[in-house]
mmCIF file of the N, C-alpha and C atoms, coordinates in Angstrom:
data_MODEL
# 
_entry.id   MODEL 
# 
loop_
_atom_site.group_PDB 
_atom_site.id 
_atom_site.type_symbol 
_atom_site.label_atom_id 
_atom_site.label_alt_id 
_atom_site.label_comp_id 
_atom_site.label_asym_id 
_atom_site.label_entity_id 
_atom_site.label_seq_id 
_atom_site.pdbx_PDB_ins_code 
_atom_site.Cartn_x 
_atom_site.Cartn_y 
_atom_site.Cartn_z 
_atom_site.occupancy 
_atom_site.B_iso_or_equiv 
_atom_site.pdbx_formal_charge 
_atom_site.auth_seq_id 
_atom_site.auth_comp_id 
_atom_site.auth_asym_id 
_atom_site.auth_atom_id 
_atom_site.pdbx_PDB_model_num 
ATOM 1   N N  . MET A 1 1  ? 54.565 24.272 30.439 1.00 0.00 ? 1  MET A N  1 
ATOM 2   C CA . MET A 1 1  ? 54.953 23.188 29.612 1.00 0.00 ? 1  MET A CA 1 
ATOM 3   C C  . MET A 1 1  ? 54.986 23.661 28.125 1.00 0.00 ? 1  MET A C  1 
ATOM 4   N N  . LYS A 1 2  ? 56.105 23.330 27.490 1.00 0.00 ? 2  LYS A N  1 
ATOM 5   C CA . LYS A 1 2  ? 56.341 23.714 26.109 1.00 0.00 ? 2  LYS A CA 1 
ATOM 6   C C  . LYS A 1 2  ? 55.797 22.659 25.191 1.00 0.00 ? 2  LYS A C  1 
ATOM 7   N N  . HIS A 1 3  ? 55.259 23.067 24.050 1.00 0.00 ? 3  HIS A N  1 
ATOM 8   C CA . HIS A 1 3  ? 54.755 22.159 23.048 1.00 0.00 ? 3  HIS A CA 1 
ATOM 9   C C  . HIS A 1 3  ? 55.717 22.317 21.783 1.00 0.00 ? 3  HIS A C  1 
ATOM 10  N N  . ILE A 1 4  ? 55.810 21.259 21.006 1.00 0.00 ? 4  ILE A N  1 
ATOM 11  C CA . ILE A 1 4  ? 56.593 21.313 19.813 1.00 0.00 ? 4  ILE A CA 1 
ATOM 12  C C  . ILE A 1 4  ? 55.894 22.088 18.768 1.00 0.00 ? 4  ILE A C  1 
ATOM 13  N N  . ASN A 1 5  ? 56.599 22.935 18.065 1.00 0.00 ? 5  ASN A N  1 
ATOM 14  C CA . ASN A 1 5  ? 56.074 23.795 17.009 1.00 0.00 ? 5  ASN A CA 1 
ATOM 15  C C  . ASN A 1 5  ? 56.657 23.392 15.678 1.00 0.00 ? 5  ASN A C  1 
ATOM 16  N N  . LYS A 1 6  ? 55.957 23.716 14.539 1.00 0.00 ? 6  LYS A N  1 
ATOM 17  C CA . LYS A 1 6  ? 56.478 23.425 13.223 1.00 0.00 ? 6  LYS A CA 1 
ATOM 18  C C  . LYS A 1 6  ? 56.526 24.763 12.449 1.00 0.00 ? 6  LYS A C  1 
ATOM 19  N N  . CYS A 1 7  ? 57.678 24.960 11.767 1.00 0.00 ? 7  CYS A N  1 
ATOM 20  C CA . CYS A 1 7  ? 57.852 26.120 10.998 1.00 0.00 ? 7  CYS A CA 1 
ATOM 21  C C  . CYS A 1 7  ? 56.971 26.131 9.733  1.00 0.00 ? 7  CYS A C  1 
ATOM 22  N N  . THR A 1 8  ? 56.411 27.307 9.385  1.00 0.00 ? 8  THR A N  1 
ATOM 23  C CA . THR A 1 8  ? 55.491 27.300 8.227  1.00 0.00 ? 8  THR A CA 1 
ATOM 24  C C  . THR A 1 8  ? 56.278 27.425 6.919  1.00 0.00 ? 8  THR A C  1 
ATOM 25  N N  . GLN A 1 9  ? 57.512 27.802 7.002  1.00 0.00 ? 9  GLN A N  1 
ATOM 26  C CA . GLN A 1 9  ? 58.346 27.955 5.776  1.00 0.00 ? 9  GLN A CA 1 
ATOM 27  C C  . GLN A 1 9  ? 59.230 26.796 5.455  1.00 0.00 ? 9  GLN A C  1 
ATOM 28  N N  . CYS A 1 10 ? 60.081 26.418 6.435  1.00 0.00 ? 10 CYS A N  1 
ATOM 29  C CA . CYS A 1 10 ? 61.063 25.334 6.136  1.00 0.00 ? 10 CYS A CA 1 
ATOM 30  C C  . CYS A 1 10 ? 60.616 23.963 6.692  1.00 0.00 ? 10 CYS A C  1 
ATOM 31  N N  . LEU A 1 11 ? 59.466 23.904 7.326  1.00 0.00 ? 11 LEU A N  1 
ATOM 32  C CA . LEU A 1 11 ? 58.815 22.676 7.863  1.00 0.00 ? 11 LEU A CA 1 
ATOM 33  C C  . LEU A 1 11 ? 59.687 21.888 8.932  1.00 0.00 ? 11 LEU A C  1 
ATOM 34  N N  . THR A 1 12 ? 60.538 22.635 9.612  1.00 0.00 ? 12 THR A N  1 
ATOM 35  C CA . THR A 1 12 ? 61.341 21.998 10.671 1.00 0.00 ? 12 THR A CA 1 
ATOM 36  C C  . THR A 1 12 ? 60.608 22.142 11.969 1.00 0.00 ? 12 THR A C  1 
ATOM 37  N N  . TYR A 1 13 ? 60.892 21.317 12.969 1.00 0.00 ? 13 TYR A N  1 
ATOM 38  C CA . TYR A 1 13 ? 60.300 21.378 14.279 1.00 0.00 ? 13 TYR A CA 1 
ATOM 39  C C  . TYR A 1 13 ? 61.205 22.023 15.296 1.00 0.00 ? 13 TYR A C  1 
ATOM 40  N N  . THR A 1 14 ? 60.602 22.793 16.193 1.00 0.00 ? 14 THR A N  1 
ATOM 41  C CA . THR A 1 14 ? 61.356 23.514 17.191 1.00 0.00 ? 14 THR A CA 1 
ATOM 42  C C  . THR A 1 14 ? 60.443 23.778 18.397 1.00 0.00 ? 14 THR A C  1 
ATOM 43  N N  . LEU A 1 15 ? 61.023 24.191 19.556 1.00 0.00 ? 15 LEU A N  1 
ATOM 44  C CA . LEU A 1 15 ? 60.286 24.548 20.700 1.00 0.00 ? 15 LEU A CA 1 
ATOM 45  C C  . LEU A 1 15 ? 60.028 26.102 20.770 1.00 0.00 ? 15 LEU A C  1 
ATOM 46  N N  . LYS A 1 16 ? 60.664 26.835 19.902 1.00 0.00 ? 16 LYS A N  1 
ATOM 47  C CA . LYS A 1 16 ? 60.575 28.275 19.854 1.00 0.00 ? 16 LYS A CA 1 
ATOM 48  C C  . LYS A 1 16 ? 59.380 28.771 19.089 1.00 0.00 ? 16 LYS A C  1 
ATOM 49  N N  . ASP A 1 17 ? 58.980 30.026 19.304 1.00 0.00 ? 17 ASP A N  1 
ATOM 50  C CA . ASP A 1 17 ? 57.868 30.627 18.546 1.00 0.00 ? 17 ASP A CA 1 
ATOM 51  C C  . ASP A 1 17 ? 58.355 31.109 17.217 1.00 0.00 ? 17 ASP A C  1 
ATOM 52  N N  . ILE A 1 18 ? 59.633 31.362 17.025 1.00 0.00 ? 18 ILE A N  1 
ATOM 53  C CA . ILE A 1 18 ? 60.247 31.761 15.777 1.00 0.00 ? 18 ILE A CA 1 
ATOM 54  C C  . ILE A 1 18 ? 61.290 30.743 15.341 1.00 0.00 ? 18 ILE A C  1 
ATOM 55  N N  . CYS A 1 19 ? 61.233 30.353 14.142 1.00 0.00 ? 19 CYS A N  1 
ATOM 56  C CA . CYS A 1 19 ? 62.200 29.317 13.592 1.00 0.00 ? 19 CYS A CA 1 
ATOM 57  C C  . CYS A 1 19 ? 63.635 29.826 13.648 1.00 0.00 ? 19 CYS A C  1 
ATOM 58  N N  . GLN A 1 20 ? 64.534 29.032 14.115 1.00 0.00 ? 20 GLN A N  1 
ATOM 59  C CA . GLN A 1 20 ? 65.911 29.375 14.222 1.00 0.00 ? 20 GLN A CA 1 
ATOM 60  C C  . GLN A 1 20 ? 66.635 29.345 12.857 1.00 0.00 ? 20 GLN A C  1 
ATOM 61  N N  . LYS A 1 21 ? 66.153 28.552 11.946 1.00 0.00 ? 21 LYS A N  1 
ATOM 62  C CA . LYS A 1 21 ? 66.771 28.468 10.634 1.00 0.00 ? 21 LYS A CA 1 
ATOM 63  C C  . LYS A 1 21 ? 66.432 29.606 9.700  1.00 0.00 ? 21 LYS A C  1 
ATOM 64  N N  . CYS A 1 22 ? 65.134 29.866 9.540  1.00 0.00 ? 22 CYS A N  1 
ATOM 65  C CA . CYS A 1 22 ? 64.664 30.884 8.548  1.00 0.00 ? 22 CYS A CA 1 
ATOM 66  C C  . CYS A 1 22 ? 64.045 32.102 9.126  1.00 0.00 ? 22 CYS A C  1 
ATOM 67  N N  . GLY A 1 23 ? 63.718 32.116 10.447 1.00 0.00 ? 23 GLY A N  1 
ATOM 68  C CA . GLY A 1 23 ? 63.169 33.270 11.059 1.00 0.00 ? 23 GLY A CA 1 
ATOM 69  C C  . GLY A 1 23 ? 61.576 33.425 10.910 1.00 0.00 ? 23 GLY A C  1 
ATOM 70  N N  . ALA A 1 24 ? 60.936 32.394 10.352 1.00 0.00 ? 24 ALA A N  1 
ATOM 71  C CA . ALA A 1 24 ? 59.493 32.482 10.181 1.00 0.00 ? 24 ALA A CA 1 
ATOM 72  C C  . ALA A 1 24 ? 58.738 32.078 11.397 1.00 0.00 ? 24 ALA A C  1 
ATOM 73  N N  . LYS A 1 25 ? 57.486 32.395 11.479 1.00 0.00 ? 25 LYS A N  1 
ATOM 74  C CA . LYS A 1 25 ? 56.590 32.055 12.615 1.00 0.00 ? 25 LYS A CA 1 
ATOM 75  C C  . LYS A 1 25 ? 56.395 30.536 12.601 1.00 0.00 ? 25 LYS A C  1 
ATOM 76  N N  . THR A 1 26 ? 56.225 30.018 13.852 1.00 0.00 ? 26 THR A N  1 
ATOM 77  C CA . THR A 1 26 ? 55.941 28.568 13.949 1.00 0.00 ? 26 THR A CA 1 
ATOM 78  C C  . THR A 1 26 ? 54.495 28.387 14.423 1.00 0.00 ? 26 THR A C  1 
ATOM 79  N N  . ILE A 1 27 ? 53.929 27.206 14.154 1.00 0.00 ? 27 ILE A N  1 
ATOM 80  C CA . ILE A 1 27 ? 52.617 26.829 14.622 1.00 0.00 ? 27 ILE A CA 1 
ATOM 81  C C  . ILE A 1 27 ? 52.629 25.508 15.283 1.00 0.00 ? 27 ILE A C  1 
ATOM 82  N N  . GLN A 1 28 ? 51.563 25.209 16.068 1.00 0.00 ? 28 GLN A N  1 
ATOM 83  C CA . GLN A 1 28 ? 51.500 23.864 16.720 1.00 0.00 ? 28 GLN A CA 1 
ATOM 84  C C  . GLN A 1 28 ? 50.751 22.950 15.752 1.00 0.00 ? 28 GLN A C  1 
ATOM 85  N N  . PRO A 1 29 ? 51.402 21.883 15.246 1.00 0.00 ? 29 PRO A N  1 
ATOM 86  C CA . PRO A 1 29 ? 50.777 20.990 14.315 1.00 0.00 ? 29 PRO A CA 1 
ATOM 87  C C  . PRO A 1 29 ? 49.854 19.955 14.965 1.00 0.00 ? 29 PRO A C  1 
ATOM 88  N N  . LYS A 1 30 ? 48.683 20.410 15.335 1.00 0.00 ? 30 LYS A N  1 
ATOM 89  C CA . LYS A 1 30 ? 47.749 19.484 15.988 1.00 0.00 ? 30 LYS A CA 1 
ATOM 90  C C  . LYS A 1 30 ? 46.663 19.103 14.993 1.00 0.00 ? 30 LYS A C  1 
ATOM 91  N N  . PRO A 1 31 ? 46.197 17.873 15.064 1.00 0.00 ? 31 PRO A N  1 
ATOM 92  C CA . PRO A 1 31 ? 45.060 17.503 14.201 1.00 0.00 ? 31 PRO A CA 1 
ATOM 93  C C  . PRO A 1 31 ? 43.754 18.088 14.743 1.00 0.00 ? 31 PRO A C  1 
ATOM 94  N N  . PRO A 1 32 ? 42.736 18.148 13.892 1.00 0.00 ? 32 PRO A N  1 
ATOM 95  C CA . PRO A 1 32 ? 41.479 18.697 14.371 1.00 0.00 ? 32 PRO A CA 1 
ATOM 96  C C  . PRO A 1 32 ? 40.837 17.753 15.368 1.00 0.00 ? 32 PRO A C  1 
ATOM 97  N N  . LYS A 1 33 ? 39.990 18.281 16.261 1.00 0.00 ? 33 LYS A N  1 
ATOM 98  C CA . LYS A 1 33 ? 39.321 17.472 17.281 1.00 0.00 ? 33 LYS A CA 1 
ATOM 99  C C  . LYS A 1 33 ? 38.397 16.463 16.587 1.00 0.00 ? 33 LYS A C  1 
ATOM 100 N N  . TYR A 1 34 ? 38.285 15.278 17.205 1.00 0.00 ? 34 TYR A N  1 
ATOM 101 C CA . TYR A 1 34 ? 37.326 14.279 16.696 1.00 0.00 ? 34 TYR A CA 1 
ATOM 102 C C  . TYR A 1 34 ? 35.931 14.662 17.029 1.00 0.00 ? 34 TYR A C  1 
ATOM 103 N N  . SER A 1 35 ? 35.045 14.397 16.027 1.00 0.00 ? 35 SER A N  1 
ATOM 104 C CA . SER A 1 35 ? 33.637 14.669 16.184 1.00 0.00 ? 35 SER A CA 1 
ATOM 105 C C  . SER A 1 35 ? 32.855 13.621 15.415 1.00 0.00 ? 35 SER A C  1 
ATOM 106 N N  . PRO A 1 36 ? 31.890 12.949 16.010 1.00 0.00 ? 36 PRO A N  1 
ATOM 107 C CA . PRO A 1 36 ? 31.120 11.903 15.287 1.00 0.00 ? 36 PRO A CA 1 
ATOM 108 C C  . PRO A 1 36 ? 30.293 12.539 14.135 1.00 0.00 ? 36 PRO A C  1 
ATOM 109 N N  . GLU A 1 37 ? 29.966 13.857 14.325 1.00 0.00 ? 37 GLU A N  1 
ATOM 110 C CA . GLU A 1 37 ? 29.265 14.540 13.210 1.00 0.00 ? 37 GLU A CA 1 
ATOM 111 C C  . GLU A 1 37 ? 30.290 15.357 12.432 1.00 0.00 ? 37 GLU A C  1 
ATOM 112 N N  . ASP A 1 38 ? 31.218 14.616 11.775 1.00 0.00 ? 38 ASP A N  1 
ATOM 113 C CA . ASP A 1 38 ? 32.300 15.294 11.026 1.00 0.00 ? 38 ASP A CA 1 
ATOM 114 C C  . ASP A 1 38 ? 31.787 15.926 9.765  1.00 0.00 ? 38 ASP A C  1 
ATOM 115 N N  . LYS A 1 39 ? 31.714 17.289 9.816  1.00 0.00 ? 39 LYS A N  1 
ATOM 116 C CA . LYS A 1 39 ? 31.139 18.028 8.652  1.00 0.00 ? 39 LYS A CA 1 
ATOM 117 C C  . LYS A 1 39 ? 32.058 17.934 7.432  1.00 0.00 ? 39 LYS A C  1 
ATOM 118 N N  . TYR A 1 40 ? 33.340 17.858 7.622  1.00 0.00 ? 40 TYR A N  1 
ATOM 119 C CA . TYR A 1 40 ? 34.310 18.002 6.514  1.00 0.00 ? 40 TYR A CA 1 
ATOM 120 C C  . TYR A 1 40 ? 35.015 16.667 6.160  1.00 0.00 ? 40 TYR A C  1 
ATOM 121 N N  . GLY A 1 41 ? 34.587 15.552 6.831  1.00 0.00 ? 41 GLY A N  1 
ATOM 122 C CA . GLY A 1 41 ? 35.252 14.336 6.562  1.00 0.00 ? 41 GLY A CA 1 
ATOM 123 C C  . GLY A 1 41 ? 35.160 13.867 5.121  1.00 0.00 ? 41 GLY A C  1 
ATOM 124 N N  . GLN A 1 42 ? 34.016 14.076 4.482  1.00 0.00 ? 42 GLN A N  1 
ATOM 125 C CA . GLN A 1 42 ? 33.874 13.697 3.063  1.00 0.00 ? 42 GLN A CA 1 
ATOM 126 C C  . GLN A 1 42 ? 34.897 14.412 2.193  1.00 0.00 ? 42 GLN A C  1 
ATOM 127 N N  . TYR A 1 43 ? 35.112 15.673 2.450  1.00 0.00 ? 43 TYR A N  1 
ATOM 128 C CA . TYR A 1 43 ? 36.072 16.441 1.679  1.00 0.00 ? 43 TYR A CA 1 
ATOM 129 C C  . TYR A 1 43 ? 37.510 15.995 1.874  1.00 0.00 ? 43 TYR A C  1 
ATOM 130 N N  . ARG A 1 44 ? 37.813 15.703 3.175  1.00 0.00 ? 44 ARG A N  1 
ATOM 131 C CA . ARG A 1 44 ? 39.202 15.229 3.454  1.00 0.00 ? 44 ARG A CA 1 
ATOM 132 C C  . ARG A 1 44 ? 39.463 13.926 2.779  1.00 0.00 ? 44 ARG A C  1 
ATOM 133 N N  . ARG A 1 45 ? 38.436 12.996 2.797  1.00 0.00 ? 45 ARG A N  1 
ATOM 134 C CA . ARG A 1 45 ? 38.637 11.700 2.118  1.00 0.00 ? 45 ARG A CA 1 
ATOM 135 C C  . ARG A 1 45 ? 38.787 11.838 0.642  1.00 0.00 ? 45 ARG A C  1 
ATOM 136 N N  . GLU A 1 46 ? 37.985 12.742 0.035  1.00 0.00 ? 46 GLU A N  1 
ATOM 137 C CA . GLU A 1 46 ? 38.133 12.967 -1.463 1.00 0.00 ? 46 GLU A CA 1 
ATOM 138 C C  . GLU A 1 46 ? 39.503 13.515 -1.783 1.00 0.00 ? 46 GLU A C  1 
ATOM 139 N N  . GLU A 1 47 ? 39.984 14.487 -0.946 1.00 0.00 ? 47 GLU A N  1 
ATOM 140 C CA . GLU A 1 47 ? 41.288 15.092 -1.201 1.00 0.00 ? 47 GLU A CA 1 
ATOM 141 C C  . GLU A 1 47 ? 42.397 14.067 -1.111 1.00 0.00 ? 47 GLU A C  1 
ATOM 142 N N  . LYS A 1 48 ? 42.281 13.188 -0.090 1.00 0.00 ? 48 LYS A N  1 
ATOM 143 C CA . LYS A 1 48 ? 43.324 12.116 0.113  1.00 0.00 ? 48 LYS A CA 1 
ATOM 144 C C  . LYS A 1 48 ? 43.292 11.125 -1.027 1.00 0.00 ? 48 LYS A C  1 
ATOM 145 N N  . LYS A 1 49 ? 42.105 10.851 -1.479 1.00 0.00 ? 49 LYS A N  1 
ATOM 146 C CA . LYS A 1 49 ? 41.962 9.910  -2.647 1.00 0.00 ? 49 LYS A CA 1 
ATOM 147 C C  . LYS A 1 49 ? 42.605 10.503 -3.904 1.00 0.00 ? 49 LYS A C  1 
ATOM 148 N N  . GLN A 1 50 ? 42.323 11.804 -4.102 1.00 0.00 ? 50 GLN A N  1 
ATOM 149 C CA . GLN A 1 50 ? 42.884 12.547 -5.264 1.00 0.00 ? 50 GLN A CA 1 
ATOM 150 C C  . GLN A 1 50 ? 44.439 12.537 -5.162 1.00 0.00 ? 50 GLN A C  1 
ATOM 151 N N  . GLU A 1 51 ? 44.929 12.775 -3.961 1.00 0.00 ? 51 GLU A N  1 
ATOM 152 C CA . GLU A 1 51 ? 46.363 12.813 -3.746 1.00 0.00 ? 51 GLU A CA 1 
ATOM 153 C C  . GLU A 1 51 ? 46.987 11.474 -4.120 1.00 0.00 ? 51 GLU A C  1 
ATOM 154 N N  . PHE A 1 52 ? 46.364 10.353 -3.750 1.00 0.00 ? 52 PHE A N  1 
ATOM 155 C CA . PHE A 1 52 ? 46.861 9.042  -4.088 1.00 0.00 ? 52 PHE A CA 1 
ATOM 156 C C  . PHE A 1 52 ? 46.805 8.775  -5.591 1.00 0.00 ? 52 PHE A C  1 
ATOM 157 N N  . LYS A 1 53 ? 45.758 9.294  -6.239 1.00 0.00 ? 53 LYS A N  1 
ATOM 158 C CA . LYS A 1 53 ? 45.670 9.113  -7.722 1.00 0.00 ? 53 LYS A CA 1 
ATOM 159 C C  . LYS A 1 53 ? 46.764 9.909  -8.390 1.00 0.00 ? 53 LYS A C  1 
ATOM 160 N N  . ASP A 1 54 ? 47.042 11.137 -7.897 1.00 0.00 ? 54 ASP A N  1 
ATOM 161 C CA . ASP A 1 54 ? 48.096 11.965 -8.517 1.00 0.00 ? 54 ASP A CA 1 
ATOM 162 C C  . ASP A 1 54 ? 49.462 11.288 -8.358 1.00 0.00 ? 54 ASP A C  1 
ATOM 163 N N  . LYS A 1 55 ? 49.634 10.553 -7.291 1.00 0.00 ? 55 LYS A N  1 
ATOM 164 C CA . LYS A 1 55 ? 50.954 9.942  -7.062 1.00 0.00 ? 55 LYS A CA 1 
ATOM 165 C C  . LYS A 1 55 ? 50.989 8.529  -7.745 1.00 0.00 ? 55 LYS A C  1 
ATOM 166 N N  . GLY A 1 56 ? 49.882 8.078  -8.303 1.00 0.00 ? 56 GLY A N  1 
ATOM 167 C CA . GLY A 1 56 ? 49.882 6.819  -9.025 1.00 0.00 ? 56 GLY A CA 1 
ATOM 168 C C  . GLY A 1 56 ? 49.721 5.580  -8.094 1.00 0.00 ? 56 GLY A C  1 
ATOM 169 N N  . LEU A 1 57 ? 49.196 5.836  -6.905 1.00 0.00 ? 57 LEU A N  1 
ATOM 170 C CA . LEU A 1 57 ? 49.105 4.704  -5.902 1.00 0.00 ? 57 LEU A CA 1 
ATOM 171 C C  . LEU A 1 57 ? 47.782 4.015  -6.030 1.00 0.00 ? 57 LEU A C  1 
ATOM 172 N N  . ILE A 1 58 ? 46.832 4.610  -6.723 1.00 0.00 ? 58 ILE A N  1 
ATOM 173 C CA . ILE A 1 58 ? 45.539 3.989  -6.885 1.00 0.00 ? 58 ILE A CA 1 
ATOM 174 C C  . ILE A 1 58 ? 45.307 3.661  -8.368 1.00 0.00 ? 58 ILE A C  1 
# 
């Protein structure tokens, strides 16, 4: 079974291991596994909050 991949350079999606547009390597864009003891959740929330402030949404 093939999974969808995302190009690291041009950010397009493909089923290939190498991007057809730019020739860069592709990765599988999967979110991290859920864990009730989320060690890095605080940092992700702070980063998201800062991103919203930078865009003027907060």
